[in-house]
C-alpha positions as CSV (number, residue, x, y, z in Angstrom):
1,X,25.4,-41.4,-143.2
2,X,22.7,-43.0,-140.6
3,X,21.1,-46.3,-141.3
4,X,17.6,-46.3,-143.3
5,X,15.0,-46.9,-140.8
6,X,13.4,-50.0,-142.8
7,X,17.1,-51.4,-142.8
8,X,17.3,-50.7,-139.2
9,X,13.8,-53.0,-138.9
10,X,15.3,-55.8,-140.8
11,X,18.4,-55.6,-139.0
12,X,16.6,-56.5,-136.0
13,X,14.7,-59.3,-137.4
14,X,17.5,-61.0,-138.8
15,X,19.5,-60.9,-135.8
16,X,16.7,-63.1,-133.4
17,X,18.5,-66.8,-134.1
18,X,15.2,-68.7,-135.6
19,X,17.4,-71.4,-136.4
20,X,16.7,-74.8,-137.0
21,X,16.7,-77.2,-134.7
22,X,14.3,-76.8,-131.8
23,X,14.0,-72.8,-132.7
24,X,12.5,-70.6,-129.8
25,X,9.6,-68.2,-131.9
26,X,8.7,-65.8,-128.6
27,X,11.2,-64.0,-130.1
28,X,10.1,-63.9,-133.9
29,X,6.1,-63.5,-132.1
30,X,7.7,-60.7,-130.1
31,X,8.9,-58.9,-132.8
32,X,5.9,-59.3,-135.3
33,X,3.4,-58.0,-132.5
34,X,5.5,-54.7,-132.1
35,X,5.4,-53.7,-135.7
36,X,2.2,-54.8,-135.7
37,X,1.4,-51.9,-132.9
38,X,3.4,-49.5,-134.7
39,X,1.4,-50.3,-137.9
40,X,-1.6,-49.8,-135.2
41,X,-3.1,-53.4,-136.8
42,X,-4.0,-56.3,-135.0
43,X,-2.3,-59.5,-134.5
44,X,-3.7,-63.4,-133.9
45,X,-1.4,-65.9,-133.2
46,X,-2.6,-69.7,-134.4
47,X,-1.1,-72.8,-134.5
48,X,0.9,-75.2,-132.2
49,X,2.2,-73.4,-129.1
50,X,5.8,-73.7,-130.1
51,X,5.0,-73.6,-133.6
52,X,2.7,-70.1,-133.7
53,X,1.5,-68.8,-136.8
54,X,0.8,-65.3,-136.8
55,X,-1.6,-63.1,-138.7
56,X,-1.3,-59.2,-138.9
57,X,-4.5,-58.2,-140.8
58,X,-5.2,-54.7,-142.4
59,X,-8.9,-54.9,-143.0
60,X,-10.0,-53.7,-146.4
61,X,-13.5,-51.3,-146.9
62,X,-15.0,-54.7,-148.4
63,X,-13.8,-57.5,-146.0
64,X,-16.2,-59.7,-147.9
65,X,-14.0,-60.0,-150.7
66,X,-11.4,-62.8,-150.7
67,X,-8.1,-60.9,-149.0
68,X,-4.5,-60.9,-150.4
69,X,-2.2,-62.5,-148.5
70,X,1.8,-61.4,-148.1
71,X,3.1,-64.4,-146.6
72,X,6.4,-65.3,-145.3
73,X,8.3,-67.8,-142.6
74,X,10.4,-66.9,-139.5
75,X,12.5,-69.8,-139.5
76,X,16.2,-70.2,-141.2
77,X,18.5,-73.1,-141.8
78,X,21.3,-73.9,-139.7
79,X,24.7,-72.2,-140.2
80,X,28.1,-73.4,-140.1
81,X,30.0,-70.5,-138.1
82,X,33.4,-71.0,-139.0
83,X,32.9,-70.7,-142.9
84,X,31.1,-67.2,-142.5
85,X,33.4,-64.1,-142.7
86,X,31.2,-62.2,-139.6
87,X,28.7,-63.4,-137.2
88,X,25.7,-64.8,-139.1
89,X,23.1,-63.3,-136.5
90,X,25.0,-60.2,-136.3
91,X,23.2,-58.8,-139.6
92,X,26.4,-56.5,-140.1
93,X,26.4,-54.6,-143.6
94,X,29.6,-54.6,-145.3
95,X,30.3,-52.8,-148.4
96,X,26.5,-52.6,-149.0
97,X,25.7,-55.7,-148.6
98,X,23.6,-56.9,-145.2
99,X,25.2,-60.2,-144.3
100,X,23.2,-62.6,-142.5
101,X,21.4,-65.8,-142.1
102,X,17.8,-65.4,-143.4
103,X,18.7,-61.9,-145.6
104,X,17.6,-63.7,-148.6
105,X,15.6,-66.7,-147.0
106,X,13.6,-65.0,-146.6
107,X,13.3,-62.6,-143.8
108,X,13.8,-59.5,-146.0
109,X,10.3,-60.3,-147.4
110,X,8.6,-60.4,-144.7
111,X,9.6,-57.0,-143.4
112,X,9.4,-55.9,-147.0
113,X,5.9,-56.5,-146.8
114,X,5.6,-54.6,-143.2
115,X,7.7,-51.4,-144.1
116,X,5.4,-51.7,-147.6
117,X,2.0,-51.4,-145.3
118,X,4.2,-48.6,-143.2
119,X,4.1,-46.4,-146.0
120,X,0.5,-47.1,-147.7
121,X,-0.8,-46.6,-144.0
122,X,1.3,-43.2,-144.1
123,X,0.2,-42.1,-146.9
124,X,-3.8,-42.5,-146.1
125,X,-4.4,-45.3,-148.9
126,X,-7.3,-47.5,-147.6
127,X,-7.2,-51.2,-149.6
128,X,-10.5,-52.5,-150.6
129,X,-9.5,-56.1,-150.2
130,X,-8.3,-56.7,-147.0
131,X,-4.8,-57.7,-146.7
132,X,-3.0,-60.4,-144.6
133,X,0.2,-60.6,-143.2
134,X,1.4,-64.3,-142.2
135,X,4.5,-65.3,-140.6
136,X,4.4,-69.1,-140.8
137,X,7.3,-71.5,-138.5
138,X,8.8,-74.4,-140.1
139,X,8.6,-74.0,-143.8
140,X,12.9,-74.8,-143.9
141,X,11.5,-78.4,-142.5
142,X,8.9,-79.1,-144.9
143,X,5.7,-76.7,-143.6
144,X,4.4,-79.8,-142.0
145,X,3.6,-78.3,-138.6
146,X,3.0,-74.6,-140.4
147,X,1.2,-74.2,-143.2
148,X,0.3,-77.5,-144.1
149,X,-1.3,-77.9,-141.2
150,X,-2.8,-74.6,-140.6
151,X,-4.3,-74.5,-144.6
152,X,-6.5,-77.0,-143.5
153,X,-7.9,-74.9,-140.5
154,X,-11.6,-73.2,-139.9
155,X,-9.0,-70.1,-138.7
156,X,-7.6,-70.4,-142.3
157,X,-10.3,-70.6,-144.3
158,X,-12.3,-67.6,-142.2
159,X,-9.0,-65.8,-143.4
160,X,-10.6,-65.8,-147.0
161,X,-7.4,-65.5,-149.1
162,X,-7.5,-65.1,-152.8
163,X,-4.3,-64.3,-153.7
164,X,-1.2,-64.7,-152.2
165,X,2.3,-63.5,-152.3
166,X,5.1,-65.7,-151.6
167,X,9.3,-66.3,-151.8
168,X,11.1,-66.8,-154.4
169,X,15.0,-67.0,-155.9
170,X,17.4,-64.0,-156.1
171,X,18.3,-63.4,-159.9
172,X,21.6,-63.2,-160.7
173,X,20.4,-61.3,-163.9
174,X,19.1,-58.2,-164.8
175,X,15.2,-59.7,-164.5
176,X,12.5,-61.2,-161.9
177,X,12.1,-64.8,-161.7
178,X,8.3,-65.4,-161.2
179,X,7.3,-68.7,-159.8
180,X,3.9,-70.1,-160.5
181,X,4.7,-73.5,-159.8
182,X,6.4,-76.0,-157.9
183,X,8.1,-79.4,-158.2
184,X,6.5,-82.6,-156.3
185,X,8.8,-83.5,-153.8
186,X,9.9,-87.4,-152.7
187,X,11.6,-88.5,-149.9
188,X,12.6,-92.2,-150.5
189,X,14.2,-95.0,-148.9
190,X,16.0,-97.9,-150.3
191,X,16.7,-100.8,-148.4
192,X,19.8,-103.1,-149.5
193,X,20.0,-106.5,-148.2
194,X,22.7,-109.2,-148.2
195,X,23.9,-112.2,-146.2
196,X,26.4,-110.8,-143.1
197,X,29.8,-112.2,-142.8
198,X,33.2,-111.8,-141.8
199,X,35.0,-109.0,-143.5
200,X,38.4,-111.5,-145.2
201,X,35.9,-113.3,-146.9
202,X,34.3,-112.5,-150.7
203,X,30.3,-113.2,-150.1
204,X,28.1,-112.8,-152.8
205,X,25.5,-111.1,-153.4
206,X,26.4,-108.6,-150.5
207,X,24.0,-105.6,-149.1
208,X,26.9,-103.6,-150.7
209,X,26.9,-104.5,-154.1
210,X,23.0,-104.3,-154.3
211,X,23.5,-100.7,-152.9
212,X,26.6,-100.1,-155.8
213,X,23.9,-101.1,-158.4
214,X,21.4,-99.1,-157.3
215,X,23.4,-96.2,-157.0
216,X,24.9,-96.4,-160.4
217,X,21.5,-96.7,-162.0
218,X,20.4,-93.7,-160.1
219,X,22.9,-91.8,-160.9
220,X,23.2,-92.5,-164.8
221,X,19.7,-91.0,-164.9
222,X,21.3,-87.7,-162.5
223,X,23.9,-87.3,-165.5
224,X,21.0,-87.3,-168.1
225,X,19.3,-84.5,-166.4
226,X,22.5,-82.3,-165.5
227,X,23.0,-82.7,-169.3
228,X,19.7,-80.9,-169.7
229,X,20.7,-78.1,-168.3
230,X,24.3,-78.1,-168.8
231,X,25.2,-74.8,-170.2
232,X,22.5,-72.7,-168.9
233,X,23.1,-69.0,-168.4
234,X,20.8,-69.3,-165.2
235,X,19.9,-72.7,-164.3
236,X,18.0,-71.7,-161.1
237,X,15.2,-70.8,-164.1
238,X,15.0,-73.9,-165.8
239,X,15.1,-76.2,-162.8
240,X,11.5,-76.8,-162.7
241,X,12.0,-78.9,-166.5
242,X,14.9,-81.5,-164.7
243,X,14.1,-84.4,-162.0
244,X,16.7,-84.2,-159.8
245,X,18.2,-87.2,-157.5
246,X,20.5,-86.7,-154.8
247,X,21.7,-89.5,-152.2
248,X,21.3,-87.5,-149.0
249,X,21.6,-90.2,-145.9
250,X,23.5,-93.1,-145.9
251,X,23.1,-95.9,-142.6
252,X,24.4,-99.0,-142.2
253,X,27.2,-101.5,-140.7
254,X,28.1,-102.2,-136.9
255,X,32.1,-102.4,-137.1
256,X,34.8,-102.6,-139.5
257,X,35.2,-106.6,-140.5
258,X,31.7,-107.0,-140.2
259,X,30.3,-107.4,-143.7
260,X,26.5,-105.3,-143.0
261,X,23.4,-107.7,-143.9
262,X,21.4,-104.4,-144.7
263,X,22.7,-100.6,-145.8
264,X,20.3,-97.8,-146.6
265,X,20.5,-95.0,-148.7
266,X,17.9,-91.9,-148.7
267,X,17.4,-89.6,-151.7
268,X,15.8,-86.2,-152.1
269,X,13.8,-86.9,-155.8
270,X,12.4,-83.3,-156.7
271,X,9.9,-84.2,-159.8
272,X,10.2,-82.3,-163.2
273,X,6.7,-80.6,-163.6
274,X,6.1,-82.7,-166.6
275,X,7.2,-86.0,-165.4
276,X,5.1,-88.6,-165.2
277,X,5.2,-90.2,-161.3
278,X,3.8,-93.8,-162.3
279,X,6.4,-94.0,-164.5
280,X,9.3,-93.0,-162.4
281,X,8.3,-95.2,-159.8
282,X,8.1,-98.1,-161.6
283,X,11.8,-97.4,-163.3
284,X,12.6,-97.1,-159.9
285,X,11.1,-100.5,-158.7
286,X,12.6,-102.5,-161.6
287,X,16.1,-101.4,-160.2
288,X,15.5,-102.8,-157.0
289,X,14.2,-105.6,-158.5
290,X,17.4,-106.1,-161.1
291,X,19.6,-105.4,-157.9
292,X,18.3,-108.8,-156.4
293,X,16.1,-109.9,-153.3
294,X,16.0,-107.9,-150.3
295,X,16.0,-104.6,-152.2
296,X,13.2,-102.4,-151.1
297,X,11.6,-99.3,-151.2
298,X,9.7,-97.3,-148.9
299,X,8.5,-93.5,-149.0
300,X,9.3,-90.9,-146.5
301,X,7.3,-88.4,-148.3
302,X,5.7,-88.3,-151.5
303,X,4.1,-84.8,-152.1
304,X,1.4,-84.6,-154.9
305,X,1.9,-82.8,-157.8
306,X,0.0,-79.8,-158.0
307,X,-1.7,-77.6,-160.6
308,X,0.2,-73.9,-161.5
309,X,-1.3,-70.9,-161.0
310,X,-2.7,-70.0,-164.2
311,X,-1.5,-66.6,-165.8
312,X,-4.6,-66.3,-168.1
313,X,-7.7,-64.5,-167.9
314,X,-9.0,-67.2,-165.1
315,X,-6.3,-65.6,-163.1
316,X,-7.5,-61.4,-162.1
317,X,-4.6,-61.0,-160.3
318,X,-1.9,-61.4,-163.0
319,X,-2.7,-58.6,-165.1
320,X,-2.4,-56.2,-162.3
321,X,0.5,-57.7,-161.2
322,X,2.2,-57.8,-164.3
323,X,1.7,-54.4,-165.0
324,X,3.1,-53.4,-162.0
325,X,6.3,-54.9,-162.6
326,X,6.4,-53.8,-166.0
327,X,5.6,-50.0,-165.0
328,X,8.2,-50.2,-162.6
329,X,11.0,-51.1,-165.3
330,X,10.8,-54.7,-164.1
331,X,11.9,-57.6,-167.0
332,X,10.9,-61.0,-165.8
333,X,10.7,-64.6,-166.7
334,X,8.5,-67.3,-165.4
335,X,9.5,-70.7,-164.1
336,X,8.7,-73.5,-161.9
337,X,10.3,-73.1,-157.8
338,X,13.3,-75.8,-157.7
339,X,12.2,-76.7,-154.3
340,X,9.4,-75.9,-151.9
341,X,7.3,-73.4,-150.2
342,X,4.4,-73.0,-148.4
343,X,3.0,-71.9,-151.9
344,X,2.2,-75.8,-152.7
345,X,0.0,-75.7,-149.4
346,X,-2.1,-72.9,-150.7
347,X,-2.4,-74.2,-154.4
348,X,-4.0,-77.5,-152.9
349,X,-6.4,-75.5,-151.6
350,X,-7.2,-73.9,-154.6
351,X,-5.8,-70.7,-154.3
352,X,-3.4,-68.5,-156.4
353,X,-0.5,-67.9,-155.6
354,X,3.1,-66.6,-156.8
355,X,6.9,-66.7,-156.1
356,X,9.0,-63.5,-156.2
357,X,12.2,-62.6,-154.4
358,X,12.7,-59.0,-155.6
359,X,16.5,-59.1,-155.9
360,X,18.5,-58.6,-159.2
361,X,22.0,-59.3,-160.3
362,X,22.6,-61.0,-156.8
363,X,23.7,-64.3,-156.1
364,X,21.6,-67.5,-155.2
365,X,23.0,-67.6,-151.3
366,X,20.0,-69.2,-150.0
367,X,20.9,-72.0,-147.4
368,X,24.7,-70.6,-148.1
369,X,27.7,-69.4,-146.8
370,X,27.9,-66.0,-146.3
371,X,24.2,-65.0,-147.5
372,X,23.5,-61.7,-147.8
373,X,21.1,-58.9,-149.5
374,X,22.8,-55.9,-150.7
375,X,20.6,-52.4,-149.0
376,X,19.6,-50.9,-152.0
377,X,17.8,-54.0,-153.5
378,X,16.2,-54.9,-150.3
379,X,14.9,-50.7,-150.2
380,X,13.7,-51.4,-154.0
381,X,11.9,-54.3,-152.9
382,X,10.0,-52.3,-150.8
383,X,9.1,-50.1,-153.0
384,X,7.6,-52.8,-155.1
385,X,5.5,-54.1,-152.7
386,X,3.9,-50.4,-151.7
387,X,2.7,-50.7,-155.9
388,X,1.8,-54.1,-155.4
389,X,-0.2,-54.3,-152.6
390,X,-2.0,-51.4,-154.2
391,X,-2.9,-52.7,-157.5
392,X,-4.0,-56.2,-156.4
393,X,-6.0,-54.7,-153.5
394,X,-8.5,-52.8,-155.9
395,X,-9.0,-56.0,-158.2
396,X,-12.5,-56.2,-158.2
């Protein structure tokens, strides 16, 4: 059976190893340019020289209306090659599933946008609002040199974006998960200092003792948060309701027989959407105080809590968005995204944004080994975006 043309396009994109670190984005840019040429649509390149932002524009009948943005990112996270059952950049189909890094996160969505626009243009559809397809760099490392910087530029403001579609997470059930909010991210470093000395002695108030106290207190709270979602049939849908604490890096020490004078822990903390950030900070500072002299904290990153995209009459795009899903027989639930996406930078600019990965009954394999997308789910996603673009671009 011949391969579906849209699947062939997806596989070509997935075979570009745009993997951190030190990504060469040029092959992605050239690929997108070729797709835009097929669509007979103009391409513009913004951003930094080695971290380009690629914009494809389908001008609407009324270009003065705020545009619809179809956002995706070109970068993918690293792979552990020996943990994969096939080459993660071969994009091989096995039992109806395409295995590749980026299959879920989120090259597939970028191609679904392109293929939906291709189909609409073949049908002769002309949108009232302008449609902008954006392909961003650096999302997987925080988006600082991607969407965050781009969203603050004059070039972005001239795009006049009113509403954005972005990524979400697959659902392992029979419904979609729509994300209208995200948890704030804190990158925290805690320094635990104490007297150095010989490893054969029992020095008091060592850096390790203070580190042990801090870690114990934080992980007690972590256990409390775990209990809130324990046993939930689909925990990804309620992650926005809990604050997560994870120790991700430990530094310190010089050699085995020397007691270190300083140990450093780095934490990835994601704040529940209803978490009080001031109270949380005071609690962390109190833990450091109780641990003893020389225990301090500093922020590597402290993103703000951003208001969610409203799902009521104040958002004129919500009703057609919702009705499109319902017309196509898709059930859905609303949630806050567990991690961070480019949408938070758009919401910071006052732009309405919703996240969705149109995959049902599929395990969540973002950043995991053997990431895949079922071919039938990929093709159904194109059908969804065809109808979604038609509905959203006609909002008066």
